[in-house]
N, C-alpha and C positions, 0 to 999 in steps of 0.2 A: 503494500499499500503507500510504503515511503517514496517508493522508485515511481510508482504510478503516479501520485499528487505531485514528485517533483516535474515528471514529462509534462502533466496539465499546466503547470505554473509555467513552465518555461515554452513550450508549444503557444500558450496563449500569450505570452510577452511577444513571442517572436511574430506570432501573426498580428498583432495590433501596432507592430513596428512596420511590418509590411502592408497591411491592408489601411490604415488609419492614418501612418505619421508619413506613410511613401518613404522612410527611413529604415531599411533592413538592416541588421546587424549580422545576419548567417545567411548562407546562400540556401539556395530552392533543394541541392542536395543534404545537406545536413538538415534540415526542417524536415525533410522527406523522413529520412533515416528514425529520427525521434517518433515523428508521427506514426512509422511502420510498428515502430518496437511500443508504443503505445497500444497500437490495435491488436497485435499479438498478445500483450498483456491484458485488454479487456474480454478478448475471447476466450482465453484461457483460465481465467478468473470467472467471469461471469459477472462482472463488477464494472460499472460506467460511473464514473464520479459525474454530478450535475453538470459542470462546467466544463468537460472534456470538449475540445475542440473537434472531436470525431461526430460531432451532429451540426457543428456548424458548414454553412457553404463557405462564408468569407468573412469578411469583418464587418462590425458595425458601423452604421452610417454617422457620417462625423456631423456634430451638432451646428457647426458652422454653416451647413449647406440647408436650404430647405429638403424635408423629405419626400420621397418619393414614391408612390406604392404600385409597385409592377403589376399591372392586370395578369400577368401570369408568370409564375415563378421562375427565376433563372437558376439552374441547377448547376452544381458543379461536377465534373466528370470522374468516376472510376479509373481508375490507372492499373495498365501492366508494364512491367519493368524487363520482361523476358518471354519467350518462346512458351515456357510453360504456362505464365500467366494468363497469356493471351490463348492460347489454347484451352483453358477454361473457361474463358469466357465464351470462346464459341459452342463450349460444350452446352454452357448453360441456356445460351439461345436456343441453340438445337434441342434440348430436353426441353423448353417451352413451346417450341413452334413444331418441333418434329423437323426441321432441317435449319441451315444458315443461309439465309436469303442474300441478294446482292447489298453490297454496303459500299458508301463515299470513301474515298481516303481522303483527307486536307492534312496542310500543316498547323499545328498546335502552336499559335502566336504567343511571344512573351509578352504582354503587354496591359493594357487595363482594359477590363471586358463593358463595353455601355452599351446600353439600348435606348433607340432613337422612335421617337413617335411621331407619326405622323396623322394629320389629319386635313381632307382636303386636298390634299396635295402639300400641304405645307409642314415644317419642321416645328412641332409645340412644343416638345419635352425631348431634351438627353439627361440620361442617368446613369449613377455608375449601378452595378452589380451590387452592390452593399451586401447583405448577407441574404439575399435571394428574393427575398419578399418586400424589402424596403432600401431603396438605394440613393443615392443624392442627386438634387436638381443640377444638374450642371451645364445646364443650355446655354449661357453666355459663351462658357468656355468653348463649347462643342461648334460652337457657330462660328470660330475664328478657325476650324480645322478645314484646310482648303477641298478635303473628299471626302467631307460631310455635306450631300446637300440639301440646300435648304429648298428647295421645291422638289417632287418627283412626279411623274406623268401621272400614277395611280392616286386618282381621289378619293378611296376610302380610309379606313380608320386600321393602322398596321404601327406595330413595334418590330423594329429591324434591328437585330443582334450584332455586333461584330467588337472588333480590339481595336483602341487606339496602340497606337504604336510610332515610335521615334526610328525612322530608318539610321543603317548606322554611318551610313554617308553622313548625314546631318547631325549626327550624334557626334563625331568626330568632328566637324565644322564647329559646331557649336564648344567645345571644351578647350579648341584652340584660344578662342577669347574670353571665353568665361571668367569670372572672378574665383566661382567657385564649381570646380569641373563634375559633372555629374558621374555617378560610379558605374551607372550602366545605362541602355537605354531603355529598359523595363521602367527604372526608376525616372528616368526624365519623360517616359510618356505618363506613368498613373502623378507624378508631382506637378506638372503643367496642366493636366485636367482638372485635378482636387488641388486647386489655388484660387484663391479669389478675386484676384487679378486675372481676366482675361486676358491681358497682354502679355502675361508672363507666358500662357498658353501659346499665342500666337508666333512667341518670338521661337518657341521649340520646335515649329514646323510638324506638326504630327501628321500623320495620316491615319484614314479610320478605314480597315479592312471586314467589310462585313459577308457574315457567313451563313447568317439562321435569319428567322421570322420567327418571333415571338406569337403574342397575340395578333389575329387578322381577322378579318370582315370575309378576306377572301381566302377559300377554299385551294389548298395546294394537297398534291398526292404524291409528293418523291421531293428529296433532296435537289435531287437534276430540276425539277420544274422552280423550286426556290430561288436555286443559284441561277437559273435564268430571268425570273421575275427581277431579283436584284440588279444583274447586269442591265436588264432593258429600263431600268429605273435610275442609271447615273451613279451606282454605286460601284465603290472599287472592288475586287472580288482578286484572290490570289491566283496566280498561275496554275497550283497544283490543285487539282480534280480527278482523282483516279475512281474509276468503278470496279470495285473489285467482286467478280461473279464466284471464284474459288478460291477459298480462304489459303488454299496450299501456295498461292502464288503471291501472297500480301509478304511475305517477309524479303524477297527481292527487293520488291518496292520501299520497306522500311528501310532496308539495308542503304539502296540508293539514296534515299529522301536524308538519312542520317552523313553520309558520305559527301552529299553536297549542302549541308547546310553552311558550312564556311563561307561558300561562295555565295548566299543570300544577302542581301541588303537589311534584312532585318531579322530580330531572333527569334528561333523558332525552340522549343524544347522537347517535342516529341511532334507526333503525329495523331490525328483525331479518325476514328474509325466509327460510322454511323450507318444504322442498316436505312436503305435510301426509301422504301414504303413506307408510308406514315401512319398508313392503316395498320401494320404490323407493328410499329410502335406504341400505340395504343392499345394492342393486347400484351404486348411486353411490360407496359407503364413505370413506374417509377419506386425506386427503395428511398428511404425518409431523406436520403442526400445524393442520391445520384440518378439518375435515366439510366433504365436498363436494355436500352437500344442503342446504346453508343459508351467507347470506353477510347480513355486516350493512352498510347503507347509513348511512355517517355523516353527518351536517348538517355544516353550516359553525361551526366552531367559535364559543362564546359567549364562551370565557377566553383570556386570554393572558397574558403578563409582559412588564414594559416599566420601567423609569428613572424615578422621582419626579426631575425636575430642579428644580423649584420649586414653592412654593405662595402662591397670593394670595388675598385675602379678598375677597368681592364682597359690595356691602350691596342688599338684597332690599327691597322694599314695605313689610316688618313693620320693617325696623331691622336684621333680624338679619344678621350678618356669617356668610356661607357658604365655607368653605374649597374652594377650587378645586385640584387638583393639575396641574399643568403637565407633560406626560411624553414622555419620547423618544420620538417619533413611530412609532406601530406599526400595521400591519394588522390588524384584526381584522370579522367580517363584513363584510366586501366594502368597509370605509370605513377611514380614515387615522385613527387615534384621538390625537389631539394633549392631551385633556383630561379629568379625572374626578372624579367628587364625592368629598368626605371626610366627609361629614355633619357632625360638630362635633368639637369639640376632644377632648374624652372619648374618642370612637371611636379617636380617632388615637392618642392613648397608649396607649388598651387593643390596638389592632393594633399597637403598638410601629413605626410606619409614619416614616419618615425620608425626609429629602432626598437624593438620590443612593444610596439603596436600590431593589433589585428588587422591584418587587410584583407579585401576581397581580390582572388589572383584568377583570370580568366585564361583558358587555353586551347586554342582551337588546330586539330591535325595533329601534327608532329611541332607545332612553333612553342618555342619555349616561352612561358606562361608571363603574360603581362599585370602589372599590377593596376589596378584599375581604381582602387580607391581604399575611405578608411572603413573598416568596420568600427573599432573602439580603440581611446588611447587608454593605457593604464598610467597609472602612478612611477614607473618604474620607464615610461616611455621617455627617448631623448630626440633631439634632432640630430636630421643627417648634415654632418658639413663637409663640404667638398674640400679636397685637397690642394695646398697651396702650391705642393711641388710636388712633379711625376714621380708616382709609386715606383717605377721601375730608374730610372737615371739621374732622379733628382733635379732634373732643371725645371725652370719656373713655370706655373700652369698659365696659361692665357685663355680669358672667356671671348667668345664671340658669338653674341647674341645669347640662348639657350644652352649652347655646346662649353665644353671646357677641353682645351688641348695643349699639348707636350710640345714648350718651344724649342725643344731642339731636335726638329724638324728632320735633319742627316742622320743622329748617332744615337737615336732611343732604340735598343736591342729591338723590345718587343713588336716596334711598329717593322723596325727591317726585317725581322724575322716574318712576321704576319704578309707583308709584302710577297716574301718567296715562297712563302708555303701555297698563296692564293694562286701565283705564277705556275706553280707544279701542279694544282690540282686538278682533277678527271676532266671538269669541264673546260678548263684553261690548256694547259701544254702536255696535260697528263703524263706527268713522269710517276709512273709507278715505282712505288718503295720510297720515296721521297715525303715520309711524315715530319709533322712538326719535331718531333724529337730530333730528328736527322738532321732537321734544318739549324736547330739548334746547335749539335756536334759540329757541324762545317762553320755556323758565323763562330762559335766560341774558338774552335782549335785550327780551324784552317781560313779563319778570316774570309768568309764567303757574304758578302754584307749587300752584295746586288745580284740579280737574277742572271746577269749575263757572265758572270764568273761562274756558276754553275758546270757552261761549257770548256772551263780551263782545268777540272780537276782530272788528276792523276790517279789509277790503281794505285800508286804507291803511295800517296797522299791518304786514300779512303784508307788504306791496311792499318796506319796509324791510329786510327779511332775506336775507342772500345767497341767490342761486339760487330766489327768487320772480320770476314773473313774473306778468301778469294771467292767463291763464288758469290757472297753477298756484293761483294764490291763492283764486281763484273757485271751484275745485274742491272745494279746504278746504274752506272757509266753506260752500259746498252740502254737503259730506259732513258737515257739524257740525250745520249746520241740521235733515238729515234723521235724525239722531241721535236727533232730541228724541224723535220717536216709535218708544218701544219695548215691548217684555214685562216684566214682571213679573220674570220670574226673570232675565232678561239685565241688568237693573239692579240686581238685588240681587248676581249676580255681580260684577257692574261694581264695586262698595262695597268689595270687597276685604276682606269680613269673614276673618280667619285661618281656615283651615281647611275653607272653602265652598267647595267647586268648584263647577262647572257644574251637574254632577248634585243637589248638596246644594242648589244654589240653585233649581232648578226644584222640588224636593219642598216646599220651603217656600212657593213660590208655589201650588204645587196645592193643599197643605193650609190655608192661611188666606186665600187670594184678594185681598186687597188689602194695599196697602203698610202702611197703619195699622193692620193686622190682627198682619201682622209684627212691626212695631216695640214693639205691646204684647205679644204672644205672652210665656208665661212658660215658665220652664225646663220644667216639666210638662207643658206643651202641647206643649213642642218634642220634647224627648227621645222621647216616642211615634212620631216618625217612623223607619220603617227605618234602620239602618245609621248612626241619629245617636246617639253617644255622649256623656259628661260634658262632653270638652273642646269638641265642637264647640256643643254646648248651651249652654256656658257663655260661649264665644265668641262667638255669636249674641246672646245677653243682655246681653253685655256691652258689643259695639259699638254697639248700639241706645238704651244706656243714656248712653252717653258724650255728653256736651253738645257738643261741638267735631261729632262725627258728623253729632249731629243737627241742626246748623246747616249744613252743607255739603249735606245732604240737602234741608232747607227751599232753600236756596238755588236748587239743581239743578230744583227743581220751579217754585222760580218764574221761573227763566228757560225754561219751556215743557215741563221734560219730560213727556209723557203716555205713558199705556199702555195698548196696544190692548185691547179689549174680547176675551175670549175666547169662543170659540162654545160657546153651551151643548151639550153632550152630545147626540148624536141617538139618538133611541129605536131599536132594533133586537134582533137576534138575540143579539148580543153585550152587550148591556146589562149593567153591575155586572161585565165581566170587564176584570183588567189582566193583557194581552197582552203576551208576547215573542215576538219571532219569532228564531229560530237554525238556521245550517246557509243552504245553496243552495236556493232554489225554482227549480224549473222554468220554472213559467208567469209568473212576476212578481216584477219587483224589488222590492226589500226596500222603498223607498220608495212603490212602488205597494200593493204587501200593506198597508203602515201605514195608508194614506189607506183602502183598504177596510175595513180593521177599525174603525177610527174612523165610518167611514158604517155601519156594521154596529151603530155603539153602545159599540166598547169601547175602552179605553183604551189606549195602546201605552208600553211601557216600555224600556228599552234594557237593562235589568242584572234578573237574577232575586234577587228579594228575598221575606220574607214575605208580602207586599201582593199581589205576582203569583198568579194563580189560572189560568193557561193558557198553556202554551209550542207553539208550532208549530213541528216540526222540519221540517226539510228534510234535503239530502242531505248527509253529512260535518257534522253538527252536532257541536259539540265540548262546551267546560267548560260553557255553560249547560245544554246538554241533562244533563248529570252532575250540575250542583248541584240542576236541577229534579225529577231522579229521587231525591237524596238528600233534597229537601224534601218529596216525594210531592206534587208539583203536578203537575195533569193534565197530559198530553203528547197531542196530535195532530198526525197528519203531514199532508203538502200533500193528499192525496186529500180528509183530512176538511174541510180549506180549503174547496175545491175546491167539495165537495157543499154546504157551507153556504152558498158566492155563487150558486150556479146555486138553490137552493129558495129563496132571498132574492129572485132575480129572478121565479121565479113567483110568490113571495107579493106 
């Protein structure tokens, strides 16, 4: 009973912070773990405390807003975290209906639920979900949201349900200038809507994603019909809407959605399955808290909280000092996280991050987590102070804007070592066996402080290094020698031009064809390249204008660096077409399809840009397809591609 009481008190505190104060101090994952523990205890003990959150739908309405009684109750959703729990849900549906009917699959937005009431085609009330029965009247705030229609064609009485969200691009832009940065986009949306000043709502530039109809004097037969009605009446709906006829196929769809979520411009924390037929929903009905005709499948959390134990400053190949937070180890997305990025000193100060404070960390895919904001400060929390001297060479640290740099640009060891490691890496010169540890040995013992000196090494020199025997020395020399013949884009990337990654290096090589042309290119010529802004352009021009960089390039060329001749584009049915492949093709691997496109005269691009004029979309195509649709690029399916291949064979 003591643990049950503790859980109820904790969860009620966290729920109030989340729903009523819009200032959560724990992540969804941590809340869910405690909630699940409480449910398990209640089930096994057969006891439920009167104030248990397991009977609540959401938070209590705030008193500062006028209460609004929903015409039809807004329920929360039961959840499944794995295949077993989802199969158990399907079994319950089958037991009740005799079969599992067609279901719809949609994204589960991570924002603030809202209900919009329209009468005679006009928006009359906007309300939050509140406790499901009574919400808060936020009509003035909702009217500032650009994707909330103020009038609709339908003239009856209807409540449209959806989610107020803050797009991630808007969230990042807002935080760049905000005096008090937002912790996450969900918090940004909730805080904007539940703010007494509508100007604050307007400043956050929210969107409203409609996905359901609550009370209505219009009769609907299916979720598909509801979605079509919403689109016809000017509501923004999500692109993702999948019909599941056979539940055995749902797992591949869920996997694809989860893998693609980092490419979305808004937060989702799962996907929602709903029975499509509304008459079957009436048969299934509701529990005290959930509809029996829907379930949320929760994805692995991307966010949690932990303690900042320390901060170290690492020196990059540009001489920049990058702050790295050392964390109290925590599990996140299947990995133990011990470190997180902190961006720069101004970001640290704006977010008020301190050592020994609890912070929110977020991780997408395999990227190192980022600290989003502070959960709680404690008595022993201390400010993070930037170093006055370089932690490696002891030279003066200078600040340029939000960034700190080592003033010793030419001799700071970690920077020089990092430059050589980058030069030798697989996407660059691909010198196999040249690890960071080996580069440190070469620097410390053989004086290799620039990439060109790699090509002067001898076996005799390598054999003097600890751990080097005849075979290892010869293998490294062979790898260095083999790297002399490379491609222009790899070489450009290897030079380490600030802000010029693998894609940008390839674009420079494709546009200017030769190294001499790249080095002589003007800012006006470079900025014409897709996705090249003024910073990338200036960095490129300034790099090649620097006499030391030009001397390094000359030294590398003198030591035998040469470029493979690019094959002339073939003539064919796809000549003049820049093609992007997206989704899964049934008949070819992506690499095979790319070679076929080149054989047919086309050029293959990895990303959708303005220069792309054809997208071939396979199954489960995601963000690239959506971007192509937005840009009005021609889109073809695999059947069309196969037809082109076949016709070309005949020709």
